[in-house]
N, C-alpha and C positions, 0 to 999 in steps of 0.2 A: 798546481803543477808549475815548475820552473826548471827548464833544462837549458844549458848553454853549451854551444859547441864552437870551436874555432874553425872558420871556413874561409874559402875564397868563393866569390859568387859573381854571376854575370846576368844582366838583364839587357836585352837588345845589344847595343854596342858599349854599354857602360860596365866596367869591371871594378871590383873592390876586394879588399882583404879585411876581414874583421870577425864578426860572430853571427851565429844563428841562435836566437833565443826562442824557446817554445814556452808560451804561457798558457793559462787555462782557456783563454778565448782568442788568442792570436799568435802569429809568428812575427818576429822582428829580425830583420837583417840589417846590420849596421857595419860600415867599414869605410875605408879610405882607398881612393884610386887615383889615377892620373889627373882626373878632373876635380878632385876634392872629395869631400865626404859624401857618402851615399847611404840613405836609410829607406828601407822598404817595410811596409806593414801589410800583413795578410790576415784578415779575420778568419778564424777556423771555419766559420760559416761559408766563406768564399772558396775554400779548398775544393778543387775538382778532382785532381789526380796527382799522385806522387809515384815516380818510377825511376829506376836506375838505367842509365845509358852508358854503353861502353864503346860505341862507334867512334872512330877518330874525329869525325866532324862535330861530335857533341862532347868532346873532352875539354877540360879546363886545366890549363897548365900541364897538359899531358896526362891528366888523371881522369878516370871515369867520373861521371857526375850524377847527381840527383837532380831530376827535373821536377820542379814544383809548378803545377798549373792551377790557376785560380780564375775567378770571374772578374777580379778587379785589376789585374796586372798581366803583362805579357809573361810568357813562360820564363822561369828563372832557373839557371844552372847553378848548382851548389856542389863544391868539392871540399869535404872536411879534411883538416890536417890530421893525419892518422887514418889511412884509408880503411882500416879495419872497422871504423865507425860508420862507414857508408851503409851497410845493411841495417845496422841498429837504428840509424836516423830514419832510413826509409820505412822500416817497420813501424816506428813511432808515429811518423806523420801519416802513414797510410791508415793506421788505426784511428787517428783523429779525424781524418777526412771521411771515414766510413761509419762513424758512430751514429747510433739511432737518432732520428730527427723527430720533431713533433708533428702534429697534424695541421698546424697553421703556419704559414710563412707570409710575413708582411714586409714589403719593400717600399721604402720612401725614396722618391726621385725628385730632387730640386729641378725646376724647369727655368729656362732662360725667359726673360721678359718677352711677352708677345707670342709665346710658343703654344699657348693653350689651344688655339684653333688647329694648328698643325698636329698636336698630340691627339685631338679629337678625331682628325681624319685618319691617323694611324690606328686608333682604336676601332674605327669603323671597318677596317680591313680584317679584324678578328685576330686572334693569337696565332703566332707562327708555329704552333704545335697542336696536336690533338689532345684535348683535355682528358678524354676517355682513356687513351693509351698511357697517360701519366697517372691514372688512378685518382684524378681530382674529383671531388664532390661538388665544388663550386669555385668560381673565380670571379672576382670583382675588381674594377679599377675606378677609383675616385679621383676626379680631375678638378683641380682648382687653379686659380691664377697663381703661378709660381711653384706649383707642386703637383705631383701625381702620387697616388698610393695604390700599390698592387697587392691584393690579398688573395692568397692561394690556400685552399683547404683540401686535404686528402691525406691518406696514410703515408707516412714517411715522405711528405711532400718535398722537403728540401733535397733529399737524395735523388728523387725522381727528376726534379728540375735540373740538377747538376748533369744528369745524363742528357737531358734535352738540349743543354747549352752547346753540345758538340755537333748538333745538326746544322748543316749549312743554311737552312731556312731561318733558324734562330739567329745565326750570325748576321744575315742580311737585315733582319728586322732590328737587331741591335744597332747596326750602323745607321739605320734610318732614325731610330730613337736618339742616338747619340748626339745628333744635331740639336736636339732640344735640351740636353742635359746641361744644367748650370754647374753641377758637381757630380761626383760618383754616386750611384745608388747606394743606399744603406739598408741593411736589415734591421728592423725595429720591432719592438714588442707591440702587439695589437692593442694591449691595454693602455699604451702610452699615446695613442693617436685618436683623433676624433673622426667618427664616421657619421656625422650629423647631417649629411646630404645624400641624395640619391646617387648611386653609382653611374658613371658615364658608360660603363660596360658591365654586363653581368652574364655569367653562364652558370647554369645549375644542372647538375648531372641528372636529376630526376626528371627534368623537363626536356633535356637533350636539345636545348636551343638557346640562342643568345637573346637576352631581353634588352631592348634599347633603354 
């Protein structure tokens, strides 16, 4: 898949005019603004919600905008040139954000030097969500110097975790963890990582308890 649309877009206080490219695994926004070139990349796996806004405060260049929310960036406002394309783009991105997900989600997090103990203390507080309500069957976190690996298992686990991200408790936990991040978390394939050590945290649905 490769679709390209001419758009204006804004993230926080930065604005640019350029293009929105929809690829098989990501969205790319490229353009130029008052402060120079601006390029944003959103993995499709990070898409949370896409919706159209028509309120005056959410318009861009006077036009209704498409709001793209994701786990890796602030909300982005997008206004296509040719406003008849707005519903078409919204439908396309919405379908991509809601596509069926697998039963395993693995997230790799690079940690800052010396943050392992802090990460261990955060893990000891437990997850900021109820694993049962998300339909998880198990959840493990593997902690090593310089990295953490979060493994979630359950039906349509990625879609369920997207919903959980909106909860204030998850936001607060994310801010606490962010102090440990050396770079943005990445979704990786479970087969590409090593699980050769005992997890620092483990929850198993059948046991309904956390195992240290």
